[in-house]
C-alpha positions, 0 to 999 in steps of 0.5 A, a space after each residue: 839265665 842271669 843277664 849282665 847290665 846293658 846286654 843285647 842278647 837273643 836266646 834259643 833253646 835248640 842245641 841237640 845233645 844226643 851224644 850227651 843223653 847216653 852219658 847223663 841219666 837221672 832216675 825218674 818216677 813213672 806215674 800210674 797212667 803213663 807208659 815207660 818208653 824212651 821219651 817223655 810225652 804229656 797226654 793230649 787233652 781232647 784226643 779220642 780213638 776217633 782222632 785222626 792220627 795220620 801219616 803221608 807215605 806217598 813216596 814209599 813204593 818208589 823208596 822200596 823199589 830203590 832198595 830202602 828197607 824198613 824194620 820194626 823195633 826188634 830189627 826185623 824187616 817189616 812193612 813201614 805201614 804196619 809199623 805205623 799202625 802198630 805205633 797207633 796211626 790210623 790214617 794214611 794220606 796219599 797224593 795223586 798226580 794225573 800223569 807224572 811221566 814224560 812221553 817216554 814213560 820216565 817218572 817226574 819223581 816225588 814218588 811217581 804218584 799216579 793212581 796206580 801207586 795210590 791203589 797199591 799204597 791204599 790196599 796196604 793201609 786198608 789191610 792194616 785197618 787204616 783209613 785212606 785220605 786221597 790227596 788229588 793235586 789235579 796236576 801232573 806234579 807238585 801243586 803248592 801256593 807257587 804253582 797250580 798247573 793243569 795236567 798236560 792233558 787239560 792244558 788247552 781246556 776251557 773252564 767248562 771242559 776242566 769242570 767236566 774233567 775234574 768231575 770225571 777224573 775224581 769219580 772214576 779214580 774213586 771207583 777204581 780205588 773202591 774196586 780194589 778194596 781201598 777204604 777211602 774216608 776222605 778226599 782232598 780236592 787240591 793241594 795248598 790251593 791258596 793262589 790257584 787250582 788247575 791253572 785257574 787263579 780267580 776265586 770264581 773259577 777255582 770255586 767252580 772247580 772245587 765244587 765239581 770235585 766235591 760233587 763227584 765225591 758226594 755222588 760216589 759216596 756221601 759218607 766220604 769227607 771232602 777236604 780243601 787244603 791251604 797253607 800259611 796260617 801265620 799270615 794275618 787275615 789269610 785264612 779268614 780271607 780264604 774262608 770268606 771267599 769259599 763261603 761267598 762262592 758257595 763252595 761245598 766242603 766239610 774239612 778246612 785242612 792246613 799245612 803247619 810246619 813249625 819252622 815256617 808257620 808261626 805259633 801254635 796259639 795262632 794255629 788254634 785261633 785260626 782253625 777255631 775261627 773257621 770252625 765256629 764262623 763257617 761250621 767246618 771241621 778242621 785239621 792239619 794235613 801236613 806237619 813234621 819236625 827235624 830229629 837230626 841236623 845231618 843230611 842222609 843222602 847228599 841232597 839238601 834238606 828243608 830244615 834246619 835253616 838259619 832263618 827258621 824258628 826251631 822252638 824244639 830241640 833237634 832230637 828225637 825228643 824234640 821231634 816228638 814234643 813238636 808233633 804232640 803239641 800240634 795234636 794239642 793245638 788241633 784238639 784245643 779247637 774242640 769237636 771240630 778238630 779232627 787231628 793231624 797227618 805227619 808228612 812223609 815220615 818214611 822218606 829216607 835216603 836211598 843210599 848214604 850221603 857219601 854215595 851221591 852219584 849212585 843215589 842220583 841214578 836211583 832217584 832218576 830211575 825210580 822217582 824216589 827223590 823229590 824230583 827227577 830231571 825228567 820233570 823239567 818238561 812240565 816244571 822247568 823253573 823249579 824241578 827242572 833246575 833243582 831236582 834231586 833226593 829227599 829234602 826231609 830225610 832228617 824229619 823221618 820217624 825212622 832213622 837213615 837205616 830204616 829203624 823206627 825212632 821212638 818218636 814214631 809212637 807219638 800216635 799212641 803216646 798222645 792217648 796215655 802219656 809216656 815217661 822215661 829216664 831223665 836226661 839233659 835235652 838241651 843247653 841254652 844257646 846265646 846270641 849276642 849283638 853288639 856295636 862295641 867289641 870292647 864291651 861284650 857282655 855275656 850271661 853269667 848263667 845258662 839254662 840246662 833243660 831236661 827231657 821231662 821239661 824241668 830246668 836248672 840254672 848253671 854258672 858259666 865261665 866264658 873263654 877270655 882267649 876267644 873274646 880277645 880274638 873277637 876284639 881284633 876283628 871288625 865285624 861278623 859273627 863268631 863263637 865264644 866257648 864257655 865252661 860250666 862252674 858246677 860240682 856235678 860231674 855230668 854237668 861239667 861235661 857239657 859245653 857252652 857256646 855264645 854266638 857274638 855278632 859285631 855290628 856296624 851301623 846300618 844307614 838304610 832307613 826303614 831297612 826292613 819295610 816295617 814302618 808305615 811312613 816309608 822313605 822308599 820310592 817306586 818308579 815305574 818304567 813301563 805302563 804297568 803301575 802298582 806291581 810293587 808294594 809293601 805287604 805282609 807277605 814272605 818277609 825275611 825278617 819282621 812282618 813286612 817286605 817289598 813284594 812284587 807280582 803282576 799278570 803283565 810285564 814289569 819294569 820298575 825301580 825301588 830306591 831311597 836316597 840317604 843324606 848326611 853320611 860321613 865320607 868314606 867307603 861303604 858296602 851295600 847288600 839286600 835280600 830277595 827271593 822269588 820265582 817264575 822269573 825266567 829272562 828277567 833282569 834284576 840288579 842291586 844298585 848304588 848311585 853316588 857322585 862317583 857314579 853307578 855301581 850294580 850287582 846282578 842277581 837271579 831268583 830261583 824259588 820260594 825262600 831261596 833268599 839271594 843276597 847280592 852285595 856291592 863292595 867299595 862304594 865311595 861316598 864323597 859328598 855325604 849322599 847315596 841312592 840305593 835300590 833294586 831295578 827289576 825287569 821281569 815277565 808277567 807272573 814273576 813274583 818275589 819279595 825284597 827285605 833287609 837292606 844294609 848300607 855300612 861304612 867299612 873304611 
């Protein structure tokens, strides 16, 4: 891309060109060791026949009960597990909840994955010559960094009673799986247990429970690998800290398993470095237990999807090719660790819509009856703050390896293409998108050229002419984000069919000092209004942007104010906004506030989950003496948590 002088520009290669791919095809040579397919894939160096090429299909039975059908490439109905095996997958991961049902037998959803379903799925995997990883959550519903609740039956147990329960439950479950002929090759003791396990939050207690789970596996079959599962490799020092805690507490395990979703979890180089450190320093095998990527921006069932989102990093095209590229590169990142790198699992590649997005009400009935959505309303008795509020359908239907109608995408074959490489006809894959930020709407500098990228990773630079009429419309506005269209200047008929787009943001000066908490010498102050001091700190934890944010958490009730006073402002009318996310904050009082000589203005808000950022705004704040105090007031119960980031104070009049 050719830039003009003085331009502030951010570029992203993430525009899907699916409709153009069928129109723009150029012949491409096939090398002798590659397979002719529908996607380009470079062979992964370091993979072998023993590399884990896994899929997590835990929701499949609930989906089938809801009427979802799966097909092969010839449009013949076929068990999706066989289709995965045909595509080169050799391992199936299955989550297990102790009792994901209410007292009336209504399932919590998410596949209603109890041991009975695990046996049914495991038998089908074994019949297709695939090994099985049993992912014991040791809870009755989703376990992740934000929640690690003990099963209902264990809620009142002491630690010693939990140890006995974990051991017996693990061993007895494995005995039942074996008696049904399920070929278990690995057992996962907990799911994303960064911050807790079976209701315990201290590493001493967590480690005791890890060890009894591990001992149950060893006593049952010493050949089965024991895995522990964590997430957030992108957080500096996180995995080293966890690994050292496990080492210091003498936890017995074989495999350090990581979640890695590229739109959340940082770079692949960092992933390789983190896993390599664990492998070399602590002598552990490593793998990616969960990964996925979007192939379309469309929503299949009327329930929102986890990706794409505006705050996510999407380094690959949102297309089948981009999806395959992402998975291929995760395989390479794990292979680059060396012999300790076992492989990866793709998370829920068959979690398809139970009906179209236009049939939302009938879809809801199926999600409730068969548990084929991520959660049902019945889950509210066990998880009232998350599932109880946001229950619904599949949040990953646009990340499947099947299309919405159950036909396999070419990306499903990534499990065998990583062994050989593959080639296809050359197509336009994406056009460079442009994001420009400027404080001067009369000086909007857009690039002279844009990069066109093809599915074989080649690129070309194409001259572009931007719409003067769009720019003139933009210059009449005060602030905000707007699109400017463009046309390519080229003699190539196919390239001329492509369109260009620039995303232009008109900015106003932000008067908040250290607005994103990135500076060490912060002007932000924290005033505690009860005896619980120290619950709010600037940390490298869940920022909205940058590396740091103001984080709060405590195991006792909290009441505090985070604020700063800004002086030397021009008098006028201002607008204040902030960003906050968090959870476990029932019966909280949270307010964004401003204080000037004219009085105090407040805007209340609530937090409702990880990365569900809220942006309260206070408009029309009069500043008459050049000074304002801005901040957030928090009154919250014990164990509430959250982060504040990216405050903005701008003069609007």
